[in-house]
C-alpha positions in Angstrom: 121.7 113.2 106.5 118.7 115.1 106.0 116.8 114.5 102.1 115.0 112.1 100.3 116.0 108.8 99.7 114.6 106.5 96.9 115.5 102.9 96.2 114.1 100.1 94.2 113.1 96.1 94.7 111.0 93.3 94.1 110.6 92.3 97.9 108.7 89.4 97.4 109.2 87.2 100.3 109.7 89.9 102.5 112.7 88.8 105.2 115.1 90.2 107.3 117.6 91.3 104.4 114.6 93.2 103.1 113.7 95.1 106.3 117.8 95.7 107.1 117.7 97.3 103.7 115.0 99.6 103.8 116.2 100.0 107.7 119.7 101.3 106.6 118.3 103.2 103.5 115.9 105.1 106.3 119.2 106.5 108.1 120.5 107.8 104.9 118.2 110.4 105.1 114.7 112.0 106.5 112.3 110.7 103.6 112.5 107.2 102.2 110.6 106.4 99.0 110.7 103.0 97.7 109.9 101.6 94.5 108.3 98.0 94.3 108.7 96.4 91.0 105.7 95.5 89.1 105.0 91.3 88.1 105.0 92.6 84.6 108.3 94.5 85.0 109.9 91.5 86.7 108.3 89.2 84.4 110.4 91.1 81.9 114.1 90.8 83.9 113.1 87.0 84.1 111.7 87.5 87.6 108.5 85.1 88.5 107.4 86.5 92.0 105.1 84.1 94.6 103.5 87.4 96.0 101.7 89.6 94.0 102.1 93.2 93.3 99.4 94.8 95.1 100.2 92.5 98.3 104.5 93.4 97.9 103.2 97.2 97.4 101.0 96.8 101.2 103.8 95.0 103.0 106.6 97.5 101.7 104.1 100.1 103.0 103.8 98.6 106.6 107.1 99.0 107.1 107.8 101.9 109.8 110.6 103.2 107.7 109.4 103.4 104.3 107.6 107.0 104.0 106.6 106.4 100.0 105.6 103.3 98.2 105.6 103.8 94.4 105.5 101.4 91.5 108.3 100.7 89.9 107.4 99.4 85.8 110.7 100.2 83.9 114.3 100.4 84.1 113.7 104.1 82.4 111.4 106.1 85.3 114.3 106.1 88.1 115.8 109.1 86.1 112.4 110.4 86.2 111.8 109.5 89.6 114.8 110.9 90.6 113.7 114.7 89.2 109.8 113.9 90.1 110.7 113.5 94.2 113.5 115.9 94.5 115.7 112.7 95.6 119.0 113.3 97.4 120.2 109.8 97.6 119.7 107.0 95.1 120.1 103.7 96.9 121.0 100.8 95.0 121.5 97.5 96.7 121.3 93.6 96.2 120.4 91.1 98.5 121.4 87.5 98.2 124.0 85.8 96.3 126.4 86.4 98.8 125.6 90.1 99.7 125.2 91.1 103.4 122.6 93.3 104.2 123.2 93.1 108.0 
């Protein structure tokens, strides 16, 4: 299925579940954009990251399935991102707490 896929995440302590998510997301289209949550946005959600934002961005960008990485700094930006990047598929996933990503 051709098209632009967009997903978001913190991607702290990158692991195989993250990799499987991105691999599956790429199969939904031909261009994958990943929004990585800033440290400030995570703090507002009650999350504290171990790996800083800049390093998490670099890690995600290095994954071969990812075509573009953007900053996620608010809940409200999602609608604007979908419009700005002409997104065909918005993927919302939860990793952990009993959810499977394989």
